[in-house]
C-alpha positions in Angstrom: -0.6 24.6 -8.1 -0.8 21.2 -7.1 1.1 20.9 -4.0 4.7 19.0 -4.0 6.3 16.8 -1.6 9.5 15.3 -1.7 10.8 12.3 -0.5 14.3 11.4 0.4 14.6 7.6 0.8 15.9 4.1 -0.7 14.5 2.5 -3.8 12.4 -0.7 -2.7 12.6 -3.1 -6.0 9.3 -4.9 -5.3 7.2 -1.7 -5.0 5.6 -2.2 -1.6 7.9 0.0 0.6 10.8 3.2 0.2 10.3 5.7 -2.7 7.9 3.6 -4.6 5.3 3.5 -1.7 6.1 7.2 -1.1 5.2 8.4 -4.4 2.1 5.9 -4.9 0.3 7.1 -1.6 1.0 10.6 -2.9 -0.7 10.3 -6.0 -3.3 8.5 -4.1 -3.6 11.7 -1.8 -3.5 14.1 -4.6 0.1 15.7 -4.3 2.9 15.8 -6.5 5.4 13.5 -5.5 9.3 14.0 -6.1 12.3 12.0 -5.5 15.8 11.6 -3.8 17.0 8.2 -4.1 19.4 7.7 -1.3 20.2 4.1 -1.3 19.4 0.9 -4.1 18.0 -2.1 -2.5 17.6 -5.2 -4.1 14.0 -6.3 -2.2 11.2 -8.6 -2.7 8.5 -10.4 -0.5 10.6 -12.2 1.4 13.5 -9.6 1.8 16.3 -7.4 1.2 19.0 -9.1 -0.6 20.9 -6.2 -1.4 21.4 -2.7 -0.9 23.7 0.3 -1.8 23.9 3.2 -1.0 24.5 6.2 -3.3 27.4 9.2 -3.0 26.2 11.8 -0.6 27.3 14.1 -3.6 24.7 12.5 -5.7 22.0 12.9 -2.7 22.6 16.6 -2.8 22.5 17.0 -6.2 19.6 15.5 -6.8 17.6 17.5 -3.4 18.7 21.2 -5.1 17.9 20.4 -8.3 13.9 19.5 -7.0 14.2 22.2 -4.1 16.0 25.1 -6.5 13.6 24.8 -9.6 10.4 23.4 -8.4 10.5 24.2 -5.0 8.3 21.7 -1.8 5.4 22.1 1.0 6.7 19.1 2.7 9.6 16.7 2.8 9.8 13.3 4.0 12.9 10.6 4.3 13.0 7.3 4.8 16.0 5.3 4.6 19.3 7.2 4.9 21.6 4.1 5.3 24.8 6.1 6.8 26.0 8.6 8.7 27.0 10.6 6.3 23.9 10.7 4.4 21.9 11.1 7.5 23.9 14.1 7.9 23.9 15.8 4.3 20.2 15.3 4.5 19.6 16.8 7.9 21.4 19.6 6.6 19.9 20.1 3.4 16.2 20.0 5.6 17.7 22.5 7.7 18.0 25.1 4.8 14.6 24.3 3.5 11.6 26.4 4.5 8.9 23.2 4.7 8.0 21.4 7.3 9.4 17.8 7.2 8.3 14.2 8.3 11.3 12.1 9.6 10.5 8.5 9.6 13.9 7.2 11.2 14.0 4.1 9.3 16.4 1.3 11.1 15.0 -2.2 10.1 12.7 -3.5 7.4 9.3 -5.1 7.8 11.8 -8.5 7.3 14.5 -7.5 10.2 17.0 -6.4 7.8 19.1 -3.7 9.2 18.8 -0.3 6.6 20.8 2.2 9.2 24.8 1.4 10.1 24.7 0.9 13.6 27.4 3.8 13.6 24.5 6.3 12.2 22.4 6.4 15.1 23.9 9.4 16.9 23.4 11.2 13.8 20.0 10.7 14.0 19.7 11.6 17.5 21.7 14.9 17.0 21.3 15.9 13.5 18.2 14.6 11.8 15.6 14.6 14.9 16.7 18.3 15.7 15.4 19.3 12.2 12.2 17.2 11.9 8.7 19.0 12.3 6.9 15.3 13.0 9.4 12.2 13.6 7.6 8.9 13.1 9.3 6.1 15.0 7.6 2.8 15.4 8.8 0.6 18.8 12.1 -1.0 17.9 13.1 2.5 16.2 12.4 4.1 19.6 14.3 1.2 21.6 17.2 1.8 19.4 17.7 5.4 19.3 16.7 6.0 23.2 16.5 2.7 25.0 13.4 3.0 26.0 11.2 -0.8 25.8 7.7 0.2 25.2 5.3 -3.3 26.0 1.9 -1.4 27.0 -0.2 1.3 26.2 1.0 3.3 29.2 4.3 3.4 28.2 4.3 5.1 24.8 4.3 8.8 27.1 7.3 7.7 28.3 8.7 6.9 24.7 7.4 10.3 23.7 9.3 11.7 25.9 12.8 10.7 25.5 12.2 11.1 21.5 11.5 14.6 21.8 14.7 15.2 23.8 16.4 15.1 20.8 14.5 18.1 19.7 11.2 17.3 16.8 8.9 19.5 17.5 6.2 16.4 17.5 6.1 12.8 18.0 4.0 10.0 16.6 5.3 7.1 18.9 3.6 4.1 16.5 2.4 1.2 18.8 1.5 -1.2 15.8 3.3 -4.0 17.5 1.4 -3.7 20.8 -1.5 -6.5 21.5 -5.2 -5.2 20.6 -6.1 -2.0 18.8 -3.7 0.0 17.0 -3.0 2.7 19.0 -0.5 5.7 18.2 0.6 8.4 20.3 0.9 12.1 18.4 2.6 15.0 21.3 4.7 17.9 21.1 5.3 17.4 24.7 2.3 19.6 26.2 -0.7 18.0 23.9 -1.7 14.7 23.2 -3.5 13.1 20.3 -4.5 9.2 20.9 -5.1 7.8 17.5 -6.3 4.5 17.7 -7.6 2.2 14.6 -9.3 -1.9 14.9 -6.1 -4.1 14.3 -7.1 -6.0 10.7 -5.9 -9.7 10.3 -3.6 -9.1 7.4 0.0 -10.1 7.3 0.5 -8.3 4.4 2.0 -4.8 5.8 5.1 -4.1 3.7 5.6 -0.8 3.2 2.8 0.6 6.8 6.0 3.0 7.5 6.9 4.5 4.7 2.9 4.9 3.8 2.1 6.4 6.7 5.1 9.3 7.1 4.4 10.1 3.3 0.3 10.3 3.9 1.2 12.7 6.8 3.5 14.9 4.9 1.0 15.4 2.0 -1.0 16.4 4.4 1.2 18.9 5.8 2.1 20.1 2.2 -1.6 20.8 1.8 -1.4 23.1 4.9 -3.0 21.0 7.3 -1.9 21.4 11.0 -0.1 18.3 12.6 -2.9 16.6 14.7 -5.2 17.0 11.3 -2.5 15.9 9.2 -1.8 13.0 11.5 -5.3 11.8 11.8 -5.4 11.7 8.0 -3.1 9.6 7.5 -3.9 7.5 10.0 -7.4 6.7 8.1 -5.5 6.7 5.5 -2.9 3.8 6.3 -5.8 1.8 8.2 -7.8 1.6 4.9 -4.5 0.3 2.8 -3.1 -2.0 5.4 -6.9 -3.7 5.5 -6.5 -3.9 1.9 -2.8 -5.5 2.1 -2.6 -8.1 -0.9 -0.1 -11.4 -1.3 2.7 -10.9 -3.8 5.6 -13.1 -4.0 6.0 -15.4 -1.6 6.3 -13.8 1.6 5.3 -10.5 3.1 2.7 -8.5 0.9 2.3 -4.8 0.5 -0.2 -2.5 1.8 -2.9 -1.2 -0.7 -2.2 2.4 -1.9 -4.7 2.7 -4.1 -7.7 1.0 -1.9 -9.8 4.0 -2.3 -9.5 3.8 -6.1 -10.5 0.0 -5.9 -13.2 0.7 -3.1 -15.3 3.3 -5.4 -15.1 1.1 -8.8 
């Protein structure tokens, strides 16, 4: 049986992030991807021109349809838009016997808001507590905890602040810091520092979605959290290096870079 992974996220019409990036990543990593669409965006390489969230009833129906019939080995979340959707998805995940990777998406690569400010408390108190792994970037850490990270040494402080909300593990993504791309994975006791060279490529749309989906894919295959995150970091680093121009703005990472590298 091919491992099955469910993404609960928004649709990116440009194909670089969101549901589209998640499903491409899952295919590339050898799992069967399924989707619950939470919102539809009009989006391209220049930014987000519009976003429309789906009713909570539609999100619940999609989730139950997939989980009750097909089953899942891991769940991954992305754009949830509103407090109502955050709370509905948290309840669904809490009742599902599968690891959950929570990407607390707040803003797009272009700086467009993808989460209502009124939903932040629901993310803190409802969604993070059901996370096997939470994967905030530094902007999302600041948004959720008030901790502003300006150096690698402060990643521990950021991780501790996020862990206060209850995820089993947190991966603080330090990609916005200067120097190598350094992330910290910790459960509050064990620490895993993941480093990768920084590639001089501005085409990085979808990085966060891709990383979270890669982690979920590893967990669905039965990997432990540190091994799943390490493998995902390797995959996304290659995808960033191979990111390509698309349209007039920021292009996407290349989810199929391994296929092309082997061609």
